[in-house]
C-alpha positions as MATLAB code, in Angstrom:
seq = 'XXXXXXXXXXXXXXXXXXXXXXXXXXXXXXXXXXXXXXXXXXXXXXXXXXXXXXXXXXXXXXXXXXXXXXXXXXXXXXXXXXXXXXXXXXXXXXXXXXXXXXXXXXXXXXXXXXXXX';
ca = [
      17.503   35.741  -36.312;
      14.759   33.497  -37.689;
      11.272   32.366  -36.679;
      12.628   29.746  -34.266;
      14.856   32.210  -32.381;
      13.917   32.300  -28.718;
      12.697   35.721  -27.555;
      15.052   35.666  -24.573;
      18.004   35.606  -27.010;
      17.019   38.983  -28.475;
      18.991   41.995  -27.267;
      16.921   44.016  -24.795;
      14.733   41.099  -23.685;
      15.882   40.152  -20.222;
      14.683   37.597  -17.718;
      11.802   39.749  -16.459;
      10.373   40.466  -19.934;
      11.020   36.826  -20.862;
       8.828   35.680  -17.968;
       6.017   38.027  -19.039;
       6.172   36.759  -22.634;
       6.282   33.147  -21.473;
       3.172   33.736  -19.330;
       1.185   34.469  -22.528;
       2.829   31.507  -24.317;
       5.218   33.547  -26.481;
       8.525   31.681  -26.745;
       9.891   32.333  -30.245;
       9.936   35.107  -32.829;
       7.411   33.049  -34.829;
       5.044   32.981  -31.847;
       5.300   36.772  -31.569;
       4.612   37.340  -35.275;
       1.541   35.099  -35.190;
       0.220   36.585  -31.931;
      -3.124   38.319  -32.427;
      -4.586   40.592  -29.756;
      -7.703   39.332  -28.035;
      -9.564   42.535  -28.879;
      -8.814   44.887  -31.745;
     -10.790   47.966  -32.685;
      -9.931   49.805  -35.882;
     -10.322   53.573  -35.542;
      -8.374   54.424  -38.695;
     -11.449   55.172  -40.792;
     -13.495   58.230  -40.022;
     -17.103   59.303  -40.420;
     -18.455   62.680  -41.409;
     -20.212   64.554  -38.609;
     -23.457   64.550  -40.576;
     -23.354   60.701  -40.626;
     -22.930   60.223  -36.848;
     -25.120   57.606  -35.223;
     -25.289   56.138  -31.701;
     -22.366   53.958  -30.739;
     -18.590   54.174  -31.052;
     -17.685   56.467  -33.930;
     -14.428   58.072  -35.052;
     -14.373   61.484  -36.701;
     -11.530   63.707  -37.846;
     -12.485   67.322  -37.224;
     -11.241   70.825  -36.506;
     -11.654   72.363  -33.045;
     -13.861   75.480  -33.283;
     -14.426   76.423  -29.655;
     -13.518   75.222  -26.185;
     -14.868   76.174  -22.777;
     -14.304   74.751  -19.319;
     -16.414   75.119  -16.209;
     -16.000   73.779  -12.717;
     -18.946   71.742  -11.452;
     -17.710   70.609   -8.039;
     -14.545   70.300   -6.065;
     -11.693   69.102   -8.282;
     -14.116   68.271  -11.119;
     -14.585   70.171  -14.343;
     -16.489   69.825  -17.601;
     -14.810   70.789  -20.858;
     -17.084   71.475  -23.824;
     -15.571   71.539  -27.301;
     -17.184   72.118  -30.686;
     -15.689   70.058  -33.500;
     -16.409   70.798  -37.173;
     -15.709   69.264  -40.555;
     -17.034   70.117  -44.018;
     -20.371   68.398  -43.266;
     -21.319   70.012  -39.940;
     -20.528   70.541  -36.262;
     -20.793   68.476  -33.098;
     -20.443   69.440  -29.437;
     -18.501   67.146  -27.118;
     -18.416   67.115  -23.316;
     -15.534   65.778  -21.257;
     -15.704   65.370  -17.471;
     -12.377   65.132  -15.716;
     -10.565   65.698  -12.478;
      -7.994   68.464  -12.352;
      -5.173   65.940  -12.423;
      -6.300   64.787  -15.878;
      -5.890   67.649  -18.299;
      -7.327   67.363  -21.813;
      -6.468   70.371  -23.940;
      -7.915   71.289  -27.292;
      -6.573   74.314  -29.136;
      -8.618   76.308  -31.623;
      -7.976   75.353  -35.223;
      -6.245   72.060  -34.375;
      -7.327   68.955  -36.226;
      -7.823   65.938  -34.023;
      -9.279   62.488  -34.151;
     -12.217   62.228  -31.821;
     -13.748   58.919  -30.725;
     -17.354   59.171  -29.627;
     -18.543   56.828  -26.880;
     -22.210   56.954  -25.991;
     -23.144   56.497  -22.368;
     -24.629   53.116  -21.581;
];
């Protein structure tokens, strides 16, 4: 295999996947390597809770408490308190019963904060 190898010649890439790749102008291995996503957001770095500001922010924190309450039919609000060595922050999550988001006490998780527009 080299950069000029057609993607359809690769094991596991059939006609259907080949059509999808061709639709976004990916024909060869070289095209795939040089393909850059249209939108890329890097959430690998994290902020301390004390440094939070409005906007999209990523923090790595420990779950301190979790509570859930039902607000209307098939809708619930989960409130979780996240903490790191600089402070604490409370997060709210609205969801339908079919979408379950579970936080367990003491777990470390990466939390991405999105402010409402």
